[in-house]
N, C-alpha and C positions, 0 to 999 in steps of 0.2 A: 642579272637581278644584283650579284655583287656589287656591281659600279653604281647601279639604281640607288642600292642601301648606303652606299656611301656619300652618293650626291644628296640624298636626302638628310641624312645624319650633318651634313655640313651645312645645309640650308639652316634647320633646327638650331644648330650650333649658334649660328650669327642671328638669327631671327628671334629665337626663343629666350635667349639668356637674360636675364632680369637682375642686374645686382640690385641689393640694398644700397648700396653707397652710390654717390654719382661717379660718372666716368671723369677720369682724371685729364685734363686737358694739358697737352704738352704737344710741340712740332716734332718731326720727325727728321731724320738723318739717314742718309744711306748707308746700308750695311758694309762693314769693312771686314777685310781678312782677318783671320785669326792673328794676333799679334799685334795689328794696327790699332791706334787709339781713334777713339769715337769722340769727338767735340762734344762738350755740353750742349744738352737740346735747348736750354734756354738760359739766360743771365740775368735774375731778377735785379732791378736795382735795389728793391727792398730787401732789410736784412732786418734780424732778429736780434734783441737786446744789444744793437749798435754793432753787432759782428758783421762786417763784410766776408761774403762767400769767395773763396779761391776757386776759379776754374779750372779743375783738374780734367783727364781724360781718361775715358772709359775703354778698357782693353778688352777685347774677345780672347777668351780663354778656353774655348770649346769647341770651335770649329774643326782644327784640325782632327780632334779624338772623333766628333760625330762623323765626319766625313769618312774615317778610318773604318768605324762598326757601321756604316751603310744607314745613318738613320739622319743625315743633314739635310738632303735635298730626297723628299719623299711624297707622294701623294696618297691621301689628301695632306696639305701643308702644315694642318694643325697636329698630325702624329709624327711630324720631324723634330730632330735638335732635341733641346730639353722639354720635358714635360711635367716636370716639377723638381724642387730644389728646395734642400737644406743646407744652411751652412751652420755647424756646431760651433759653441765657444771656444773649441781647441782649435777651430780653423779648417777642420775637415769640409769640403765641399763633397754633398750627395746629390746627384742628379738622376731623376728617375727618366727611362724613355721608353718609348711604344713597343720596342720589341726585343731590346736588350736588359730591360728592368734597371736596375737599381747599377749606379757607375759612381765611382770615388775618386776624389783627388785630395793627397793628403801634403801637398806642395804648392798650393793656390793655384791649381789650374796648371802647372807646368807638364804636369804628366796625370793621366786617366786611368783606369782600369775597369772593366766588367765585375761587380761583386760575384763570386762563383755561386753556383746553384742557386740563385734568387729568380722569381716568378713574377715580380712586381711590375708587370708590363701594364700598357695603357696609356691613360692621359690624367694629369691633374688640371682642371681646368683652372685654377686661379689661387692666390697666394695664401688661402686658408685651406688648402687641401693637403697640409700634414700637421703634425702635431709634434712637441719636443718636451721632454721633461726638464724643468730648471728647477734648481741648480743642476746643471748638465753632468749624467753620469751614464751616458750612452745610450740613453731609453728615447726611443723615436718611431714616429709612423708616418706613412703616407697612405693617402686615400686616391683610389685612381677607379678608372671604367674603361671599358671597350677595349682590353686587354687580351691579346691571342685566341686561339680556338677556344681554349677553354677559361682562361683568365682568372683575375681575382679582383677583390674589390679594393685591393692594398695590401698593405703587411705592416708588421711592426719588428723592430728590433731591438734588443737589449743589451747589446754589445758594439755599440759604435757603429753600426753598420755592416759588420763581418758577416753575420748571418739574419736572415729574416724569415719570418712565421707568416705566411699568406693569410689575408681575410677570404673567406668563401665569398665565390660572386653571389650577389642577389641582383635580380634586373640584369641592367647594363654594368651596375658596379656603384660604387659610392661616390658622390661628388665631393663632400666634407664631412668631418667627423670630429670626435673628440673620444679621449683617452682617460679612465681612471688612474693617473698616475699616483694616486695615493695609495696603490698596491704596488710592491716589489715589481711582480709579474702579472700585469694588468691583465682581468678578465672582462669588465664592463666597457663596454664601447656604444655610444650614443651617435648617431649617423643619419646621414639623408642620401637617400638615392637620386641616382640622376636619369630624369625622365623616362618613364614615369617617377614622379617624386612621391617617395614615403618617407616618414619619421620611423627608425627602425633601431633597435637595440640587441646586443649579444650580452650574454653573461658568461661566456666560455672561450674569449679572446678571438672572436671574429669567425668561430667555426659555424657555429648557426645562427641564424638572425631571426627577430620577430618583428612584425608591424606593431608599433606602438597605438597608434588610432586606427581602430578598423572604418571610421569614417572617412578617413582619407580617399579621395579618388584616384589621385595619381598626377592631379593638375598641380599648377605651381606652386609651392608653399613658401611662403615667406618668412621662414622661419631661419634664425641663426641659433647656433646650440653651445651647449658646456654641460660639464659635470662635476661635482665635488667627490662623491664616490659611488658605489654602486646603486644607492638608493636616490641619493639627492641629484637631480637633473634641473638643466638650467635653459631656458628657451627665450631668444627675442622673438616676438610676435609684431612682425611690421605690419600686418594687416588688421591690427586690432587699436582702435583708441589713437589712431596715431603713432604708433609703435610703443609697446611696452616690454617690460623683463618680467617672465613668468618664471614660477619655481614648482618643483615638484619634490616631495619628500617619499613617494611611492613606486619609485621608478617609474613616471610617467603616467599612472593612472588617473592622477588628479592634478590640477594647475591654479596656481594662486597668483595674480599679480603682485609683484614686490616693488617695482621701480619704472619711472616714466623716461629713461635715458634712449635716446635714438642711437641704436648701435650701428656701428659701419662694418666690422670684419663678421665673418660668418662663422667663426667659432674662437672660443676663449684660449687665451695662453696661460699656461700652468706656471707658478713660481713656488714651490714647496707646498704649503697648503692653501695659499691663496690663487684664484684666477684673475687675469687682467681681461679687459676689453676695450676696443678704441669706439668713440662714440661721437656724437657730432659736438658735444661739450669738451672733450678730450679723454683722457684714459681713466677708466675707473676699476676699482677693484674689489674682491670679497672676498671671505674667508668661509663664510657657509652659505653662500647662493641666496640667502634673502636679503642681507644688508650691504648696500654699494654705497662708496666713496669715492669722490673724484679727487685724483691725485693732486691737481692744480691746474691753473690756468696756462694757457699757451702752446696746446697741443689739441685744439680744434679741429674737428674733421679730419682727424688720423684714419685711415684705412688698413694700415697695416701694422703688424707688430703687437705687443712689444717684443725686441730682440735682446736678450739681456745679455750684459757682460759679466764681471766677476762679482756681482751682488745684485739685490733685488732693488739697489738703488741706482743702478747704471743701466739703461736701455735706451734703445733707439726706436722709434716709429717712424712713419711714411705718411705724410697728408699729401694734396695736390698740388705742393710747390715744394716740400722740402723734406730731407732726412732730419729728423728732429733727435737731438741727443739731451738726456737729463742726466745729472749724477747726484741727485737728492730725491730720487723716488717720484718722479715727477712733478715735483712741487715747481721747478723752474726748468726752461727748454733753451736749447741754443741751437740754431740751423748750422749743420756741419756740411750739407752739400744741396745744392739743387736736385728736384725731382729728375731722374732718369728713366725713359721710357725705352726698352731694347728696340733697336730701330727695324729689327725682323720680326717683332712679334706679329701674331697670326690676325690678319685683317686692320693691323695698326691700332687695335684696342687695347689702351693701356687697362682696361679693368681684368684682363688677363696676366696681369704682371706676377712676379715672385721677386722677392727680397732677402738680402740676408746680410748679416755683419759677423767678421770677425774681430773681437773685441781686444784680442792678443796683440795683433797686428795693425789693427784700426784699417781694415778693408771692408769696404762696402759691396756688395754683389746685387746685381739685379739682372732677371732674365723675364721669361712669360712664356705661354704657350706658342710651341714653335720657333722659340728663339734661340740665338745663344744665349752663353752665360759671360757678362762683363764683369770687370772688377775696377773699381776705383780705390786706389792708396791715399788715404787722408793722410794732412800732415801729423 
């Protein structure tokens, strides 16, 4: 029965997964051993702002460690290797694994360790299954599901990943969510469960959850989400009017249309009092959840990010061709690298990708569900 359940879960993962954004096209390369460079997957003749892109190599930095702790080659394959990734602006890499939970590297992947006494096991299915408070002060969260005998729905750290407070497991767990980073020790979490899918909220740091909309049946929800504070919630409703942003001032009891952008990421990114979202038109931002502004042209179709650097003026996003960087808050953009898809990602599906950026050392990171972590040193 256990094998049958795993088989069914695998079939559902492949057949039922429906991202809002389009699948990222890229060719693949065969996986390399740890430390061996992986050639760029594609070299685009086009460039942005007249800047030709240098073709560097991506290095596998996690394989030796994942083999040592027994999570490299496992069955089913989507529970192996990296299951979720956060790269902090300080350069720490946090890797979530299915059976060992959170692991950390403080030296750009040269060495790794398992964080003691953490139970954040399971899997993060895509690059919106984490949240980080910018400007960075050690606060972050992972959202995950299918973890362990008892498992969790992820967890939150307020001290740079040293300790983790787990979220209580509901259903199979949480696929993605957002945290009220306006509070120093956040209590409000807005999230979507994984198969069956329900919109849920917690006002006690993820200890207890309640379903927001009792009319939801558990069928696929075409929502992306965010929040401003404990009462102000945001959601992108892809199934209504061709896609609209809706806002609630009463913790999800009622919703009002506020914008027509077509959102790509599943959750907002926070910088101070502002939230950011990637859309088909580029990066948009809001400080109240009602009023949204496009930062500028040049980042159309961005799927992932922003990943912030030293200020809210400096950040990177990822679209279906490039890693794009801005140094003026999104008004102008420069391509700094071609898109890279981890060659060992589950089912070769780029929509399971994870990305990160170390702004102090100018290093890009890429991984994905069931993949190793790779890094690229930028000039």
